[in-house]
N, C-alpha and C positions, 0 to 999 in steps of 0.2 A: 959657852952656849951665848950667843950674841943674841939678845934682845932688842933691839934695837931694828927698826925698818931702813935698807938701805934704800937709794933715789931710785934705783927699778922696782923693789918692793913697794914704796909709797905710789909710784906712778899707777903700777900695777893695781893696787886696790884702790886709789883716787877712779879708774878706769870702770872698775866693778860698778863702783858706788854709783856715778854717773849713768851708768848703763843703765844700774837696777832702778835710778832715780825714774829716766826714761823711759823706758822699754816694760817694764815689770811691775814696778809698786803702783800705777795708774790701773791695772788690770784685774791684780792677784783674786780681790773679792770676787770678781765676777768669774775667773778661770774657779775659782772653788766651788762655785753656788752650782755652776755647770760641767762640774766634774772633765775639765778640760784639761788638755797639755799643749801648752800652745807651740808647737813643731817647729815653727818658721821664728818666732823670738828665740828659740833655743841654736836652730841653724846660726842665729845672727851670732853668735857666741864662738863656732867658727869663724868667723870674719874677723872676730876681738883676736882669732889666736891664741885664743884660752880651751878648744875643746882637746887641743893636743899639748897641752901644759909644759906633760913631764917627757915626751917623747923629744928625741933628738931632731936637730934642725935638719937633717939629711932624709928624714920621715916624712919633713912634712911640719913636725911640731917646735915648739918654743924653746925647747932642752932646760928646762925651769927646773926648782926641786922641788921635795913637797911640802917646804913652807911656802914658797910662792903657792902650791896648789891650795894649801890649807886655808889662805889666804882668801882665795878666790870664792870656795865653798864657805866661807863663814858671811863675805858679804853678799853673798845670795842668796842662802838663807836669812838673811835679816828680810830681806823683801818678797821672798818668796820660798819656804823651806821645800816643799814640793819640788820646784823646779832643781834646787839643789841638791836634792836625790837621785835626779833624773842626769844630773849633770857626772855627779859622785860615781855612778854606776857608769855612764858614755866612760869615763876620763881614766876611773880607778879601777876598778873593776873588770873592764873590757880591753878598753885600748892600751892601755900599761901593759896589763895580761900578754894581748898580741907581741907588743915590742919584747915584754922579757922572754917570754917562751914561743914564740911562732919561728916557723923556720923562716929562711933568707924571702922564697916566693911565698909565704905569705905575707911576710909583713910589705913587699914588694906590691902585693896585691890589694891591701887593705889598708896601712897607715894612712896614707895621705887621704883618703876618701873619710877618714876616721876622725883626723884630724881637720880637715876643711868642714866636717858636721853632713857632706857630699852622704855620708853612711853612718850611720847612729848605732851601737852598740848596745847588746843586753846580757844582761850573766843567770844563767838558768842552770842553777844548783839544788832549788827546795822543791820537795814534792809534796803531794799531801799526807804519804804518811810520814815523813819524816821532815824539821826544821833545824833544833840544835843537834839531834842527831842523824848529821849528811850522810854519814856511812852505811846508812841503811836504804839509802835509794836503792829504787828497783827497776828505775828506768834501766833498758840493754841495749848492748849494741852488738850484734850477731854478728861474723866472720862471713863474706861471702865472697868468694873469691877477692878481687881488688877493691872492692865496697865493704861497709860495714853498714848492716838494718836495723834502725832503732826503732825499738817500742818502749812507750811508757807514757807518762806526763810531767808538766815541772807545775808549780803554782808560784803567786806574787811574783809576777816576773816584771819587773820593773822596766820600761821601755820597749815592752814585746809588739804593741801594734806599731809602733814609729819604725820598728829596727829592721834596720838592713841587714846584721849580723848576729848569731848568737855565739855566747861561748856556752857550752853544753856540756854537762856532764852526765856521763853513762855507764854504766858494768860493762866491763870488756868480758870479764872472768868472775864467771857466775860461783866456782868454785873457791872464789878465796874470800876469807871473814872481811867485815871492814870496809878500811879504806885500801887495804889491797883489791887489784883487783876492776879500781876505777880507773878510765880515761877520759881526757877532754878530748870535744872536738867544736870546729869552726863553722856554724852551719847556717848556710845563706838562706834569706829570708825569700818565702819563694818556692823552695824545695819541696818537690813532689812529697807529701805525708808527714808534714808538719805543717800545724796550723796552729790557728787560736783560739781558745777556749773561751771560759765565760771570762767578763769582766768583774776585775772585783771592787764594790762598791763600798770605800773607806771611811773610817770615822774623820780620820786627817790625809794629809799628805796626798790631798784630789789634784795638785796638779799634776802628780806623776801619776801615772794612768799605772795601773797593776792588771795584766791579766794570766789565765792559766796556759797553759802549751801544752799542745798534744801532737803524742807523733805515732804516725799507723804506718808499720812498714816506709821508713824516711833510710832512704838509701842514699849515701855517702860514699864518694871516694875514700882511701884511704888516708889517701893526700890531707883531707879536711880535719884529722887525728894534729891537734898540737898536745907538743910535749912529746914526753916515751907515754908507751903503752903498758896501762896498769899502774901508771904513776901519774894521774889525774890529780888527787885529792893533796897531792902536795902544790899543786899550782892552785886548788879550792884556797887553801888556806893561805900558802904565802899570798893570793890576794884579798883576802878578808885582812891580814893584818894593818898594810896597809889603808884599804878599807873601812875598818877602825877607826882610823887619826880621821878619815874623810867625817865617819857619822858623830865624831868625837868634835869636829868643825862645824859642823851643823847644829848639833845640839848647842856650841856655843853663840852661835849664829841667832837661834830661837831665844835664848836667853835675852840677849842682849840689846834685839828689838822690844825684847817685854821687858825689859826694864826703861828703854828709850820710852815707851809708851806710858809707862807709870810716872814718869818723873814730868812727862808734858801733862798729862791727865792732873797729877794732882798740886801740879803748879796752878792748872786755870780751875780747878774746880773748888769751888767755896763750901764752907760750914760753918757754922758760928761767927759768920763775920770774915771769916780769915780762910785761905787757898787750904785747902786740908795736909799739904806737905810742912803745915808749922807745927804739926800735932806730930807729939815724940813717937805716937806708933807707926805712922807712915815713915818719918824717919829712920827709924830701926831695920822698917821693912826693906826700904829701898839702901841702908849700908848693908845688912844680910847678903841681898843680891846681888850690890857690886863686888863684894869680897870672893865671893863663891866663884862669881864670873871670870873675875883676873883670875882666880885658882885655875879654874876650866881650862881658859885659855892658855897657861904657862904650859899644864901640864899636856896639849894640845902640841903647842910650836916645841916642847921639851921632845915630846916624840918624832916628831916630822926631823928634828936635825937630828937625832942619832940615826932616823932611818937614814938620811941625805949624808950620815957619817959613813955609813954601813955596818951599822952598829946593830945586833939584835934588837926589836921593838916588840916582841908578841906581850911580853908583860906590860910596858910600857902602853902600849896602844888599848890596852884592857883598861888600863888604868884609865887613859885620859878618856877614854867611852864612857866606863862606868860614871866618873866621878861628872864629867859634861854632863850627860843625856839625863842625872839625876837633876843637877842643877837647873838643867831644862825645863825640867816639869817642876820644879819647887819655880821658879823665876816667873812663869806662865801662872803657873796656881796664887803669886803672890799679888800678881801686875790686875789676873783677873779681880783679886779681893779688893784691892785698890778703886778700882772703878765700880765698883760694888754693882748696879743693878745691869748699870749699861753693859761691862764688861759680859753681863748673861747675855747680849743681843750679836746678831751678827752685823749690827751697825757701826760695832767698833770691832778693831782688826784683830785684839785680843782674844776676841772668842775662838777664831780661829788656829791662830798660834797654842791654844790649850789643847786645842785637840792634836796639831801638828806634832806638838811635844812629844806625847807618849810612845811612840812607835821609833823613835829613838833609844828607848830602851828596852827595846825588843828585836828589831833589826839587823840584820848582820851580828850573833851572835845577841842572848838576852842579855841582863845584869847579871843572873843567875849562873850564866858563862861565863862573864868574863871574871867573876871573882873565881872560879874553879882557876881560871886561866892563871891568873895572878897567882893564888894562893900554890899551886900544882910548880909555879916556876921561885916563891920563896920558901920553899919546903921541900923543893928537888925530888917533888915524885913524879916527875914528868911525865906522860899518858898514863 
C-alpha cells in the first residue's frame, strides 16, 4: 500500500480544501444554529465533479477510487461534518449502489443526474422498530400485477427533504425470516404514497437534515426494483461495508479539525505568563491526539486500498470505523478541555465538533456492532 498521495490526489485534496474554506467554513456555525442543509452549496460539489467520484466517466462520474473518496470526505468533515455526512450518503450509500446493482435502464436514467447534483440521493433502511437489527424491518412491498405497493415507515433518513431518488428497502416475502425476503427499490420523490414524516432535531450533524419517511399505498412499477427479488439485504450490507470506511474518514476529519483548533488555541491562550502549550499536560494531550489521528487515518486508508484492490473489507472497514469514531470522540473532548470555558460556548467551533463527533459511533453500525463484525471475522464464526 502506497501511503503517499499522487499528484492527482494532492490536487483533489487541495481543491476540496479551497472549496471548503471559501464556500463552507464561513457559514457552518449559522447552518448549525438554523438546522439548515445548504443544498445550493452541495450541488456545487457536482460542479467540482466529486458527487460522482467513484462512478465511471461514461455515466458522468470521475472514475476515481475509494482512496480519493475518503480524501474528499475527510476534508469536508474538517469544515462541516454534517455536509460530509450528506455527501457520504449521496455518493457511497446511494449513487455507488445504483451503479453497482442497477439495471442498464436505471443507470442510464439516474447516474448522470446523480453525478451532476441535479438529483440528490437518499438511503432508506432504518425503521422505528429496528436500527442495528435491520433484518427486522417491517415495511412491506406487496406484488400487484406489474407493480409493488409499499406500506411502512423509515426513520433517520439523511437527505430525505432534498432527495430526488430514494434507495429503499422493504420486505417482499413476509414468510421468509430475517435477511431473506427483503428487496431494494429505487423510488423517485413525488411518487404518490411517499411522503416526509417528522424532522429529527439532532444533537449534532445539524447541517445534515434528517427526516422520517412514510409509505402509504406507494405504488411503484416492478422496474423500480434494484437487484434481485428477495436479495436486497445483500445490497444493504455491501453498501454499508464501503459506507463504514466513509464514516471512518468523517471521524478522522472531525478529529483532525479538533486537533487543529486545540493547537491554535493553546498557542494563543496564556496562563501564568506563557502560552498554555508550554505546559506538559497540554503537550501530552496534543501528542496523544496526533498519534491516534494518524492511526485512524492509516486504518481508513488501508481499508480503502483493500476495497480498491478488490479484497474483502468487512473486518477492515469495521476496524477503521470503530477506532476512528472513538478517536473523534476523544479528540473533541480533549480539545474542548484545552479550550476550557470558551470551549463550552458556541462562540468556538469545538463545541459544535464535540456534538458532531458522537454520532460516528452510532450510525451505519454502532461501535458494538463493529466489534461483533470484527470478532466474528477473527474467530471464524460467520453470522
